C-alpha positions in Angstrom: 67.8 126.1 125.3 65.8 126.8 128.4 62.8 129.0 129.0 64.5 132.4 129.5 67.6 131.8 127.3 70.2 132.5 130.0 73.6 130.8 129.8 75.5 129.2 132.6 78.6 130.2 134.3 81.8 128.4 133.0 83.7 125.9 135.1 83.7 122.3 136.0 82.3 122.5 139.5 78.8 121.8 140.8 76.1 124.1 139.5 74.2 126.7 141.4 71.5 125.4 143.8 68.2 124.3 142.3 64.9 125.5 143.7 62.8 122.5 142.8 63.1 119.1 141.1 62.5 118.7 137.4 60.4 116.1 135.8 61.9 112.6 135.7 63.8 111.6 132.5 64.4 108.0 131.6 67.8 107.5 130.0 71.1 105.6 130.6 73.4 108.6 130.1 73.3 109.9 133.6 71.3 113.1 132.8 68.5 114.7 134.6 66.3 117.8 134.2 66.3 120.4 137.0 65.5 124.0 137.6 68.0 126.7 138.7 66.9 129.9 140.3 67.0 132.7 137.7 67.7 130.3 134.9 64.8 127.9 134.5 65.3 124.4 133.2 68.6 122.8 132.3 70.3 119.5 131.9 72.5 118.2 134.7 74.8 115.2 135.3 73.6 112.8 137.9 77.0 111.0 137.8 80.4 111.5 136.3 80.4 111.3 132.5 83.6 110.7 130.6 84.8 112.9 127.7 83.5 111.9 124.2 80.4 110.3 125.5 77.3 110.3 123.4 74.6 111.6 125.8 71.7 112.4 123.7 70.2 111.9 120.2 67.4 114.4 119.7 64.9 113.9 116.8 64.1 117.1 114.9 60.6 118.4 114.0 60.8 120.4 110.8 58.6 123.2 109.6 58.4 124.6 106.0 59.6 128.2 105.8 56.1 129.4 104.8 54.4 127.5 107.6 56.8 128.9 110.2 56.5 132.4 108.9 52.7 132.2 109.0 52.3 130.5 112.4 55.4 129.3 114.2 57.3 132.6 114.7 54.3 134.1 116.5 54.5 131.5 119.2 56.9 130.5 122.0 58.5 128.1 119.4 60.3 131.1 118.0 62.7 131.0 121.0 63.6 127.3 120.4 63.8 126.8 116.6 66.8 127.3 114.3 67.4 127.1 110.6 67.9 123.6 109.2 70.4 123.0 106.3 67.7 123.2 103.6 66.2 126.4 104.9 63.3 124.8 106.9 62.9 125.7 110.6 63.8 122.9 113.1 62.8 122.2 116.6 64.9 119.8 118.6 62.8 117.3 120.6 63.9 115.2 123.6 66.6 117.0 125.6 67.9 119.0 122.7 65.9 122.2 123.5 66.9 122.2 127.1 70.7 122.5 126.8 71.7 126.0 128.1 74.4 128.2 126.5 77.9 128.6 127.9 81.0 130.4 126.6 82.9 127.3 127.8 80.6 124.5 126.7 81.2 120.9 127.8 78.9 119.4 125.2 79.2 119.6 121.4 76.6 118.7 118.8 76.4 117.6 115.2 73.4 117.7 112.8 72.6 114.4 111.1 70.7 115.3 108.0 70.1 111.7 107.0 68.2 110.8 110.2 66.9 114.3 110.9 68.4 114.4 114.3 71.1 116.1 116.5 73.8 114.2 118.3 75.2 115.6 121.6 78.6 114.5 122.8 80.6 115.6 125.9 83.8 117.4 125.1 85.5 116.8 128.4 84.9 114.9 131.7 81.7 116.2 133.3 81.4 116.0 137.1 78.3 115.0 139.1 75.8 117.9 139.5 77.5 119.9 136.7 75.2 121.4 134.1 75.7 120.3 130.6 75.8 123.2 128.1 76.4 123.9 124.4 77.6 127.0 122.6 74.9 129.0 120.8 77.3 131.3 118.9 78.5 134.8 119.3 75.4 136.7 118.3 73.1 136.0 121.2 69.6 137.3 121.6 69.6 137.2 125.4 71.8 138.6 128.2 74.4 136.0 129.1 74.9 135.1 132.7 78.7 135.2 132.2 78.6 138.9 131.7 77.2 139.5 135.2 79.6 137.0 136.7 82.7 138.6 135.2 82.4 141.7 137.5 82.3 139.4 140.6 85.3 137.4 139.3 87.3 140.6 138.7 86.7 141.8 142.2 87.7 138.5 143.7 90.8 138.2 141.5 92.3 141.6 141.3 95.7 140.2 141.0 94.8 138.3 137.8 93.1 140.3 135.1 92.9 137.2 132.9 95.6 138.6 130.7 98.5 137.8 133.0 98.9 141.6 133.6 99.0 142.4 129.9 95.8 144.4 130.2 97.7 147.1 132.2 100.3 147.8 129.5 100.2 150.3 126.8 103.8 150.8 125.5 105.5 152.8 128.2 102.4 153.8 130.1 100.2 151.8 132.4 96.4 152.2 132.2 93.6 151.5 134.6 90.8 150.3 132.3 90.0 146.6 132.8 90.1 145.9 129.1 93.6 147.3 128.7 95.5 147.9 125.5 94.7 144.5 124.0 90.9 145.0 124.1 91.4 148.7 123.3 87.7 149.6 123.9 86.4 147.1 121.4 83.8 146.0 123.9 81.8 149.2 123.4 79.9 150.5 120.5 78.3 148.8 117.5 79.7 145.3 117.0 79.2 145.4 113.3 81.1 148.8 112.8 84.3 148.4 110.8 87.6 149.2 112.6 90.2 151.1 110.6 93.5 149.3 109.9 95.5 151.7 112.1 93.2 151.0 115.1 93.5 147.3 115.0 95.4 145.7 117.9 97.6 143.8 115.5 99.8 144.3 112.4 99.1 142.3 109.2 102.2 141.1 107.4 102.2 141.3 103.6 102.6 137.9 102.0 102.5 138.3 98.2 103.8 140.8 95.6 100.2 141.8 94.9 100.2 143.4 98.3 103.3 145.4 97.8 104.1 148.6 96.0 107.3 148.4 93.9 107.7 152.1 93.0 111.4 152.7 93.5 114.3 150.8 92.0 115.4 149.4 95.4 112.0 147.9 96.0 111.8 146.1 92.7 112.6 142.4 93.0 115.1 141.3 90.3 116.7 138.2 88.9 118.9 137.2 86.0 118.0 135.8 82.6 119.8 134.6 79.5 119.6 137.0 76.6 120.9 136.8 73.0 121.3 139.6 70.4 119.5 139.2 67.1 121.6 140.8 64.2 118.6 140.5 61.8 115.0 141.3 62.9 113.8 138.5 60.6 115.4 136.0 63.0 112.8 136.8 65.7 110.1 134.5 64.2 112.6 131.7 63.8 113.8 132.0 67.4 110.3 132.2 68.8 109.5 128.9 67.1 112.7 127.4 68.5 111.8 128.5 72.0 108.6 126.6 71.9 110.3 123.5 70.6 113.0 123.6 73.3 110.5 124.1 76.2 111.8 127.6 77.0 108.4 129.1 76.4 107.2 128.7 80.0 104.7 130.5 82.3 107.5 132.0 84.6 108.5 134.2 81.7 105.0 135.5 81.1 105.6 138.9 82.8 108.5 139.7 80.4 108.3 140.8 76.7 110.5 138.5 74.6 112.0 141.3 72.4 113.8 144.4 73.4 114.8 147.1 70.9 117.4 149.7 71.8 118.1 152.1 69.0 118.9 149.7 66.1 119.8 146.7 68.3 117.4 143.9 68.9 117.7 141.3 71.7 115.6 138.3 72.9 115.3 137.0 76.4 115.6 133.1 76.3 115.2 131.7 79.8 115.6 132.6 83.5 119.0 131.7 85.0 117.4 130.1 88.0 115.6 127.6 85.7 118.6 127.1 83.4 121.9 127.9 85.1 124.1 126.8 82.2 124.5 128.8 79.0 121.6 127.8 76.6 122.7 125.9 73.5 121.4 127.9 70.4 120.1 126.2 67.2 122.9 125.2 64.8 121.3 126.6 61.7 121.2 130.2 63.1 124.4 132.3 63.3 124.1 134.1 66.7 126.6 135.4 69.2 126.8 133.6 72.6 124.0 134.3 75.2 124.8 136.5 78.2 123.1 137.4 81.5 120.9 140.4 82.0 119.1 141.6 85.2 115.3 141.5 84.7 112.3 142.2 86.9 110.8 139.3 88.8 107.1 140.3 88.4 104.8 142.2 86.2 104.3 145.9 86.7 101.2 146.8 88.7 101.4 150.6 88.4 102.7 153.1 85.7 105.6 154.1 88.0 106.6 150.5 88.4 106.2 149.9 84.7 108.7 152.7 83.9 111.2 151.4 86.3 111.0 147.8 85.4 111.0 148.4 81.7 114.3 150.3 82.1 115.7 146.8 83.0 113.8 144.8 80.4 110.4 145.4 78.7 107.8 144.3 81.2 104.1 143.5 80.9 101.7 146.0 82.5 99.2 144.1 84.5 97.4 146.5 86.8 95.4 144.9 89.6 93.0 146.2 92.1 95.1 147.5 95.0 95.3 145.0 97.8 92.4 145.6 100.2 92.7 143.6 103.4 89.7 141.9 104.8 87.7 144.4 106.9 87.4 143.7 110.6 84.3 144.6 112.6 84.5 145.7 116.2 82.8 142.5 117.3 85.3 140.4 115.5 88.2 142.3 116.9 86.8 141.7 120.4 86.5 138.0 119.6 90.2 138.0 118.6 91.2 139.9 121.8 89.3 137.3 123.9 91.1 134.5 122.1 94.5 136.0 122.7 93.6 136.4 126.4 92.9 132.6 126.5 96.3 131.9 125.0 98.0 134.0 127.7 96.2 132.1 130.5 97.0 128.7 129.0 100.7 129.6 128.6 100.9 130.7 132.2 99.2 127.5 133.3 101.7 125.5 131.3 104.6 127.3 133.0 103.0 126.5 136.4 103.3 122.8 135.4 106.9 123.1 134.5 106.4 123.3 130.8 107.7 126.1 128.4 105.1 128.9 128.6 104.0 128.5 125.0 100.4 127.8 124.0 98.2 127.6 120.9 94.5 128.2 120.7 91.8 127.9 118.0 88.6 129.6 119.0 85.1 128.8 117.8 84.9 130.6 114.4 83.3 134.1 114.7 80.8 133.8 111.9 78.1 131.1 111.8 78.8 130.2 108.2 82.4 129.1 109.1 81.2 127.3 112.2 78.8 125.2 110.1 81.3 124.6 107.3 84.1 123.5 109.7 81.8 121.8 112.2 83.9 123.4 115.0 81.7 124.4 117.9 84.2 124.1 120.7 87.7 125.7 120.9 90.9 123.7 120.4 94.0 124.2 122.4 97.4 122.7 123.2 100.5 123.6 125.1 104.2 122.9 124.6 105.3 119.6 126.2 109.0 119.4 125.3 110.0 119.5 129.0 107.9 116.7 130.3 108.1 114.5 127.2 111.8 115.1 126.8 111.1 115.3 123.1 112.4 118.2 120.9 109.4 118.0 118.6 106.6 118.4 121.1 105.9 122.1 120.2 102.4 123.3 121.1 101.4 123.8 117.5 102.6 120.3 116.5 100.7 118.9 119.6 97.5 120.7 118.5 97.7 119.6 114.9 98.4 116.0 115.9 95.7 115.9 118.5 93.1 117.3 116.1 94.1 114.7 113.5 93.8 111.8 116.1 90.5 113.1 117.4 89.0 113.4 114.0 90.3 110.1 112.8 88.8 108.4 115.9 85.5 110.2 115.5 85.1 109.3 111.9 86.0 105.6 112.4 83.6 105.4 115.5 80.6 106.6 113.5 81.0 105.7 109.9 77.3 106.0 109.1 77.0 109.7 109.9 77.4 112.0 106.9 78.8 114.7 109.0 82.2 115.0 110.8 82.4 115.1 114.6 83.3 118.6 115.8 86.6 118.8 117.5 86.4 119.4 121.2 88.6 121.5 123.5 91.9 119.6 123.5 94.3 120.3 126.3 97.2 118.1 125.5 98.3 116.6 128.9 101.8 116.1 130.1 102.6 112.5 129.3 103.5 110.1 132.1 106.8 108.3 132.0 105.0 105.2 130.8 103.4 107.0 127.9 106.6 108.7 127.0 108.2 105.3 126.3 105.1 103.7 124.8 105.4 102.1 121.4 104.4 104.6 118.7 101.8 103.9 116.0 103.2 102.1 113.0 103.5 104.1 109.8 100.8 102.1 108.0 98.4 102.8 111.0 99.0 106.5 110.8 98.6 106.5 107.0 95.4 104.6 107.2 94.0 107.0 109.8 94.9 110.1 107.9 94.0 108.9 104.5 90.4 108.3 105.6 90.0 112.1 105.6 87.0 113.9 107.0 83.5 112.6 106.2 81.5 114.6 103.6 79.7 117.6 104.9 76.4 118.5 103.2 76.8 122.0 101.8 74.2 123.2 99.3 71.8 121.1 97.3 73.7 117.8 97.4 74.9 116.0 100.5 77.6 114.3 98.3 79.4 117.5 97.5 82.6 118.0 99.5 83.7 121.5 100.4 87.1 122.2 98.8 89.9 121.6 101.3 87.5 120.2 103.9 89.7 117.2 104.6 92.6 119.4 105.9 92.7 119.7 109.6 92.6 123.5 110.1 90.8 124.7 106.9 89.1 128.1 107.5 90.2 128.3 111.1 92.2 130.9 113.0 95.0 130.1 115.3 96.3 132.2 118.2 99.6 131.6 119.9 101.9 133.3 122.4 105.2 133.1 120.5 105.9 133.2 116.8 105.8 129.7 115.3 109.2 128.2 114.3 109.8 127.2 110.7 108.7 123.6 111.4 105.4 124.7 113.0 104.8 127.3 110.3 105.1 124.6 107.7 102.8 122.3 109.7 100.2 125.1 109.7 100.6 125.5 106.0 100.0 121.8 105.4 96.9 122.0 107.7 95.5 124.8 105.6 95.0 127.2 108.6 93.3 130.5 107.5 95.3 132.9 109.7 97.7 133.1 112.6 98.1 135.6 115.3 101.0 135.8 117.7 102.2 138.0 120.6 106.0 137.7 120.7 108.3 137.6 117.7 111.1 135.0 117.8 114.0 136.8 116.1 116.3 133.9 115.7 113.8 131.0 114.9 110.5 132.5 113.9 109.0 131.2 110.6 106.2 133.8 110.3 108.1 136.9 109.7 111.4 136.8 111.5 114.1 134.6 109.9 111.6 133.8 107.1 107.9 133.8 106.4 106.8 130.3 105.3 103.5 131.3 103.7 105.3 133.9 101.6 107.8 131.4 100.1 107.7 130.9 96.4 106.2 127.6 95.3 104.0 126.9 98.4 100.5 125.7 97.6 98.7 127.6 100.3 99.1 131.0 102.0 97.7 131.9 105.4 97.5 135.4 106.8 100.1 136.3 109.5 99.3 138.9 112.2 101.6 140.2 114.9 100.0 141.7 118.0 101.0 145.3 118.7 103.2 145.1 121.8 105.7 147.9 121.9 107.8 149.4 124.7 110.0 148.3 127.5 107.0 147.6 129.8 106.0 144.6 127.6 109.4 142.9 128.1 109.1 143.6 131.9 105.6 142.1 131.9 106.8 139.1 129.8 109.5 138.3 132.4 107.2 139.0 135.4 104.4 136.8 134.0 106.8 133.9 133.2 106.1 134.0 129.5 109.8 134.7 128.5 111.7 131.7 127.1 115.4 131.2 126.5 116.6 132.3 123.1 118.0 128.8 122.5 114.4 127.5 122.2 112.1 127.9 119.2 108.3 128.0 119.4 
């Protein structure tokens, strides 16, 4: 957080030339304070620093809200303070206020409420003379240096638009704008302005019946149920008591009315055939004809049109709900998603250059600050497919990402058991294993179980630090995942168990895809979690040509 609030250019090389030396700083982490022309003070590495190295613990000076409103915000402190968990304003002492911002940070941080301090850890190897930077968030109050650098980079790398050529595709037509069809002009205008559904660069798949309209007979989902005729209406009360005693009075029947009257004939639905395939045995003391199968609706009626159609099969409960309203997307959030998909394309091409399948997965830093704080994810996560180098059929990129996140969080929590907060997950680029590592002895089952059962440490949220956010111990809770190819059924199930919030993919996999092609895993009945599925809008023959030209096409025999 240097004087003028500029950020630094991304990359792992030496930083720009400094104009004068900074004050000496005594520490054993290999850090120094220096000045850079046009940027002011910053933190630089005086030697190589390994990944996951604790480089700084900064005490925090806290101000009450009233004190800060009356005095602090009128001073230069207003550029360095931030809101603490309990609403007070905080100023990081030590080196904490000198870390600059970067879109690709090499340092993560966690807030330790118990000790009123902030811990800073490197997310990757840092080279000598490289500046150490953190991520301030998406809503910046200063002009980022990266914005100026991007024009220079585009001029120098005209052959690589950062999207692998995808930016020049719009169905059958090529376009000349630098953003291209994926960005679709979302870089301009008010970032908080809502984007209409039809203008979004992706299509949202419907997952639940509540999102669908069943207003014609073909659209109504049906199943079979066992029904018995009641020759005497007075038998209805007797049979209802019998249903409760036999266990046939179950929630799966709640959308159906038990009794149907047609003219002077009365019938009762007993149980769904999928739950009781055999003919139900009726009570001995009641003289009834044998049960028979009838087609009934599978869900309640949401509209009057649907009620009329469903009741023609069997009397159905009318349960109108508020019509499905998808989560609105602002222009700034759409741009965030476009940038994330661009990162996926670049990672997949890099994987292909190393002889791997061109499939990658990427979890960006959450767009909103509330989710960043709740998940403690301040750096992006990524992984690539490694089936080729590992010679292992299960090394899909999504499985690699989930596994790496679990291992990193398990090691982080065991290394610092006293901290009440979990370590944020760093950028993870799963490397191609060496022949030695490919044949290494795997962890024993009890070791894996012990690591996973430890869960995530408790995250203070609200008045009590002991409260645990619901689902916080799952690996991808509240996070968004972007991938090049539609996840297979195995990977789709792994995402479900990891409690991912939503998934975006570029290319459908018609023969193996588990997010809308051969099936849609989060839509299956009985699953205990549903995540949103979004398919990028890529239509036209030009897209297939680009996919082949960019090396992102994979053999149909593979799944993603």
